[in-house]
Wavefront OBJ file of the C-alpha trace (Angstrom):
o trace
v 0.165 0.117 -0.148
v 3.053 2.272 0.817
v 4.457 1.978 -2.566
v 0.463 2.810 -4.460
v 0.608 5.654 -2.162
v 3.673 6.970 -2.872
v 3.146 6.752 -6.873
v -0.031 8.439 -6.572
v 1.311 11.186 -4.758
v 4.301 11.408 -7.341
v 1.710 11.380 -9.971
v -0.634 13.753 -8.988
v 1.837 16.261 -7.264
v 4.022 16.076 -10.565
v 1.079 16.650 -12.697
v 0.031 19.332 -10.803
v 3.241 21.366 -10.894
v 3.267 20.253 -14.686
v 0.001 21.813 -15.700
v -0.055 25.067 -13.134
v 3.754 25.708 -13.293
v 5.162 25.025 -16.780
v 1.961 24.777 -18.549
v -0.295 27.455 -17.227
v 2.007 29.537 -16.097
v 5.470 29.325 -18.194
v 3.817 28.973 -21.628
v 0.832 30.491 -21.161
v 1.114 33.066 -18.552
v -2.488 33.077 -17.435
v -1.727 34.422 -14.101
v 1.187 35.956 -12.292
v 3.355 35.530 -8.968
v 6.300 36.947 -7.358
v 10.084 36.197 -8.019
v 10.044 34.485 -5.025
v 7.039 32.372 -5.167
v 8.353 31.653 -8.840
v 11.506 30.385 -7.003
v 9.806 28.242 -4.681
v 7.712 27.044 -7.477
v 10.770 25.590 -9.681
v 11.801 23.800 -6.210
v 8.576 21.705 -5.396
v 8.579 21.097 -9.567
v 11.777 19.585 -9.254
v 10.756 17.865 -5.857
v 7.721 16.050 -7.181
v 8.829 15.428 -11.246
v 12.318 13.817 -9.629
v 14.133 12.122 -12.155
v 11.897 13.181 -15.068
v 12.128 16.912 -13.816
v 11.409 19.678 -16.953
v 12.745 22.848 -17.181
v 9.943 25.976 -17.352
v 11.820 27.483 -19.622
v 12.359 24.339 -22.249
v 8.829 23.160 -21.620
v 7.182 26.856 -21.895
v 9.041 27.655 -25.267
v 8.113 24.017 -26.954
v 4.571 24.176 -25.786
v 4.010 27.723 -27.442
v 5.716 25.838 -30.566
v 2.996 23.135 -29.954
v 0.341 25.900 -30.194
v 1.687 27.604 -33.330
v 2.119 24.814 -35.482
v -0.056 22.176 -34.116
v -0.359 19.005 -36.431
v 2.012 20.360 -39.054
v 5.966 19.248 -39.882
v 7.198 21.711 -37.340
v 4.778 20.533 -34.246
v 7.528 19.269 -31.431
v 4.988 16.465 -30.448
v 2.356 15.288 -33.421
v 0.730 11.941 -33.772
v 0.007 13.154 -37.505
v 3.862 13.032 -38.448
v 5.338 10.482 -35.726
v 5.188 6.679 -36.482
v 4.284 5.683 -33.006
v 4.368 7.265 -29.543
v 8.135 5.924 -28.524
v 9.669 8.047 -31.933
v 7.128 10.956 -30.672
v 8.457 10.922 -27.015
v 12.053 10.541 -28.532
v 11.680 13.631 -31.246
v 10.182 15.899 -28.191
v 12.911 14.790 -26.133
v 15.677 16.010 -28.259
v 13.881 19.316 -29.311
v 13.448 19.876 -25.701
v 17.206 19.289 -25.046
v 18.110 21.515 -27.857
v 15.818 24.381 -26.600
v 17.535 23.969 -23.132
v 21.240 23.690 -24.419
v 20.080 26.558 -27.179
v 21.580 24.611 -29.892
v 18.584 25.521 -32.085
v 17.730 29.110 -33.036
v 14.105 29.855 -31.696
v 11.496 32.801 -32.882
v 12.062 35.232 -30.195
v 7.908 35.266 -29.984
v 8.028 31.908 -27.941
v 10.902 33.146 -25.523
v 9.012 36.136 -24.530
v 8.834 36.413 -20.372
v 9.145 32.542 -20.244
v 10.602 32.004 -16.794
v 14.246 30.843 -16.670
v 16.514 29.922 -13.478
v 19.666 28.682 -15.315
v 21.898 27.771 -12.320
v 18.708 25.667 -10.564
v 17.858 24.583 -13.841
v 21.760 23.329 -14.445
v 21.838 21.192 -11.233
v 17.768 19.898 -11.570
v 18.254 18.387 -14.880
v 21.839 17.483 -14.479
v 22.692 13.657 -14.575
v 23.800 14.059 -11.376
v 20.399 15.221 -9.986
v 18.645 12.610 -12.039
v 20.622 10.151 -10.311
v 20.219 10.898 -6.960
v 16.476 10.576 -7.672
v 16.594 7.423 -9.196
v 18.692 5.799 -6.485
v 16.408 7.148 -4.038
v 13.302 5.617 -5.578
v 14.978 2.332 -6.034
v 16.071 2.071 -2.436
v 12.312 3.368 -1.538
v 11.221 0.360 -3.736
v 13.475 -2.134 -2.317
v 12.396 -1.145 1.253
v 8.494 -0.986 1.165
v 7.254 -3.204 -2.207
v 5.457 -5.824 -0.131
v 4.863 -7.927 -3.415
v 6.551 -8.388 -6.824
v 4.218 -6.814 -9.117
v 4.657 -3.392 -7.516
v 7.905 -3.344 -9.194
v 5.858 -2.330 -12.476
v 5.455 0.999 -10.875
v 9.271 1.919 -10.582
v 9.725 2.864 -14.389
v 6.362 5.057 -13.891
v 7.976 6.803 -10.893
v 11.207 7.554 -12.737
v 9.493 8.679 -16.200
v 6.363 10.395 -14.683
v 6.832 13.648 -16.521
v 7.388 11.890 -20.072
v 4.315 9.799 -19.305
v 2.232 12.560 -18.518
v 3.211 14.634 -21.733
v 2.268 11.532 -23.906
v -0.985 11.035 -22.282
v -1.893 14.488 -23.403
v 0.091 14.787 -26.558
v -0.298 11.837 -28.220
v -3.775 10.305 -26.988
v -5.547 13.734 -26.614
v -4.874 14.028 -30.282
v -6.576 10.502 -31.494
v -8.950 9.644 -28.683
v -11.884 11.458 -27.518
v -14.598 13.905 -28.019
v -14.618 17.673 -29.449
v -16.575 20.800 -28.125
v -15.181 22.720 -30.855
v -14.013 22.016 -34.618
v -10.638 23.322 -35.231
v -8.261 22.904 -37.960
v -6.025 20.566 -35.577
v -6.733 16.851 -34.346
v -6.976 18.035 -30.366
v -9.318 16.198 -28.683
v -10.881 16.257 -25.091
v -10.141 12.995 -23.731
v -12.217 12.772 -20.821
v -15.667 13.847 -19.956
v -14.401 14.492 -16.044
v -10.845 14.422 -15.910
v -9.899 12.736 -12.939
v -6.648 11.315 -13.903
v -4.606 14.601 -15.637
v -6.521 17.048 -13.727
v -7.730 18.954 -16.105
v -4.959 18.529 -18.802
v -7.221 16.014 -20.654
v -9.414 18.600 -21.714
v -7.188 19.532 -24.387
v -9.795 20.304 -27.145
v -10.858 22.996 -24.881
v -7.679 24.159 -24.061
v -6.476 24.215 -27.945
v -9.269 26.817 -28.307
v -9.058 28.862 -25.371
v -5.099 28.750 -24.996
v -5.248 31.853 -22.629
v -7.675 30.607 -20.426
v -7.040 29.497 -17.069
v -9.673 27.259 -16.732
v -9.509 24.158 -19.522
v -13.167 23.167 -18.586
v -16.149 24.429 -20.759
v -19.035 22.297 -20.117
v -20.880 21.853 -16.543
v -19.044 18.422 -16.206
v -15.525 19.321 -17.465
v -14.433 20.125 -13.987
v -10.867 21.489 -13.885
v -9.455 20.444 -10.669
v -5.940 22.481 -11.572
v -7.769 25.530 -11.771
v -10.208 25.349 -8.756
v -6.338 24.889 -6.897
v -5.594 27.939 -9.097
v -8.198 29.989 -7.654
v -7.932 28.749 -4.190
v -4.170 30.520 -4.604
v -5.561 33.564 -6.384
v -8.052 33.628 -3.127
v -5.075 33.818 -0.558
v -2.796 36.538 -3.110
v -0.460 33.897 -3.469
v -0.767 33.875 -7.592
v -3.136 36.991 -9.552
v -5.247 35.596 -12.248
v -4.851 37.799 -15.438
v -8.789 37.330 -16.094
v -11.145 35.025 -16.289
v -12.561 35.063 -20.009
v -15.982 34.207 -20.796
v -16.381 30.859 -23.118
v -18.554 31.087 -25.845
l 1 2 3 4 5 6 7 8 9 10 11 12 13 14 15 16 17 18 19 20 21 22 23 24 25 26 27 28 29 30 31 32 33 34 35 36 37 38 39 40 41 42 43 44 45 46 47 48 49 50 51 52 53 54 55 56 57 58 59 60 61 62 63 64 65 66 67 68 69 70 71 72 73 74 75 76 77 78 79 80 81 82 83 84 85 86 87 88 89 90 91 92 93 94 95 96 97 98 99 100 101 102 103 104 105 106 107 108 109 110 111 112 113 114 115 116 117 118 119 120 121 122 123 124 125 126 127 128 129 130 131 132 133 134 135 136 137 138 139 140 141 142 143 144 145 146 147 148 149 150 151 152 153 154 155 156 157 158 159 160 161 162 163 164 165 166 167 168 169 170 171 172 173 174 175 176 177 178 179 180 181 182 183 184 185 186 187 188 189 190 191 192 193 194 195 196 197 198 199 200 201 202 203 204 205 206 207 208 209 210 211 212 213 214 215 216 217 218 219 220 221 222 223 224 225 226 227 228 229 230 231 232 233 234 235 236 237 238 239 240 241 242 243 244 245 246
């Protein structure tokens, strides 16, 4: 039971900071926060993503490119131009690393105001950091595992962020339903998004990319947005606007 709880904490904790910080803040900037809060959030993202930590800079730029080039050859991750999900994951990893290492030229419109903490990212993305997390996960599993099948969850813990990404970037462009007909393949994966905390309303998000709330219909409850509203209420962050959706 300890292993299951541990993986669930990593799943939803890592997912929240990927959605809240990397996606809605770094990429879309639907709310603001102080520099101190931003630094704390960098650290919390590292703590929950662990060995699969993603930098706000690399993620933010790549996601902006995804919106600009959705389902074209320039899309960093598209089922339309990748043979399978593993090929897409590898392509995404390569582009992400090249952005972080500044090996490719990126249009300034994609880099504007994207948060970056170079010294921290250098540590959090380092092999040393990732090996520390891997060692910790393996030792934790070795100590608390009570059944052989629980070891299946170890790769999930190690690759949490890429798994979260591929669920949306691959399956969210193949399966599901649409509320808005668009010139791309984005779909809503769930009628109630219990698994991805609102990220599964991908078609809604492509239609209203600057909205903090990814839900549109009454049953499309965006759990991350609810937490954002609480943080806004306590003035930890400040929502820029709550647009009316048509």
